[in-house]
N, C-alpha and C positions, 0 to 999 in steps of 0.2 A: 504493501500500498504505501500510497506517497501522500506526506505530506506536508500542507497548504496552510500557510498563514498560521499556524500556531506556536513553530518554532520562536525561540527566545535567539537572540545576534544576527549577526548582518549575511554570515554564508546560508544559515538556511531560507531567512527572504529574502536571498536574490534565489534563492533558487526556486524558492516558492512564485515570486516576481515571475520567472524562467517559464515555471509551469502553465501559468497562467494567458500571459501571451502563445503562448502555444495551445493555449484552449480554446482565444478566442481563434486565430487563424485559424485552425481547423472544423470550427464552427462553421466558419463564413468563408472558407475556401476549396479543403479538405485537405488531404495528408500530401497527393501530389502536387499541389502546390504551394506548399510549406518549405518555410528554408530557413538555413540556421540566420542567417543575416536578415532576417522580415524579425522569426523570433524574436534576437536581441535589440533591432531597432523595439518593438512593442514592448520588451520587460526594461530597455535601456540601460542593459551593461554588455559587453565584450564578447563578441562570438566564439572565441579563447576559451570563458568562462563555460559555457553552455554545452562543451567539448571537458572541461576538467569535471561538470559532474553528468551528463550525460554519456558521452564516451565518442558518438556519432549520432549525424540522426536517427535513425531505425532504436537505437537509446531514450531518446527523449522521447519519440511515436511509444514506445514502449511504456515508459514510467507516466505521458499525459492518456495513456488508456489505462491505467490501473485505478483502482477506485482513491479514490483519495483517504489518507487515516484521517480518521475518524466517521467519516460518512457513515459505514457498517454502521457503528455503536450508536448513529444519531438515527439513523433506522430501524435498528433494535427496539428503540424507547416507543417506536409510536405502538397504537397498536392496531394498527388495517395497511392493505393496501393502499389507501383509498390517502389515511395521513402520512405516508411513508411518499407518494407521489408529490403530496403539497409539499414537501421538503424541498424535495428534487426540480420544485420550481422555483426554487429562492436561489439566489446568488453567495457563493461561485460557486455551488452545484449545478443550476441550469446552463452555466456554460461547459462543463466537465462533460454533459449526456449530451450536451447541440454536442460535443469534440467527438464522444463515445462513438454518436449514432451516425456524423458526417463521415469516420473515419472509415467507416464497415465498409462508405462504397470504391476504399483506395486497398485494403491493407484490412481483409476479407478474414483472415482466416485467426489472428492475433483478438483482430477487434471484436467479434463475437464472440470470442471467449469470456473477453470484459464484459458485456454485455450480457451473457446469462449471467456472471453473475451480479450483477448489476439485478436484473431482474428475479434473480433468486433470492435476492436482501428484499425486493418489492414483495414478494409478493412467496409469503416466509413456507405457507398450506398448501400452495398448489392450487389454489381456490380460483384462480381467474385463470381464460386461456389465454396461452403464450404469443400465440399467434394472436388476441386482438392487443397483447400488452406493447409485442412491436409496435404493430399499426399505432398506437396509442406515443409511444417513443417520436417515432416515428412524424405523425401529425405536430404534436407538440414541442419538439426539440431540433426537428431537420428541415420539415416543411417552411416552417415561418423564417426560418434563415433566408430562402432560395425563391420565396415566395411571399402572396401577401396573407398566406394563413392565421393559424390564432397566436398572440402571444404566448411565448409557453409560463408567462409569469401572471398570467389573466386568473382568474378563478375557471373553475370547470363544475360543468355539473355529465355524466355521463349516462347514460343507463347501465354500463358496464358495469361502474363504482358504485351501484348502491346496493 
């Protein structure tokens, strides 16, 4: 798991800044258009620092897809899937989910593994249809980025979640 925003000290904060910038770029452009230079610019760091923390673009993408540290515990503290989905619609988690769903397009195997982990965290009892949850994530977190779809932070009322 990747820790974001909870660390003390300058170095972990820079790592978190890099991950946030990566999430933003993945969510808006996808992995195929992500470059170390663009991430560095978005995080206001030297590109060499990205290589220091992650080793390569592949290492950065892998870390960006991992569930952020603390998110799993936050989701477990919620009573049901609807409450868990609402948590995922708040920053910075909504940006991470958008990045994760967008990265499925460019790197299916690793991204799908991470997406499966997220779905298992949301629907711990397997009560909701997996395909419906995938559709929900695509609708709420991906389509809004590249179309005039719904805002992922907007309240939702869906029959599936009642």
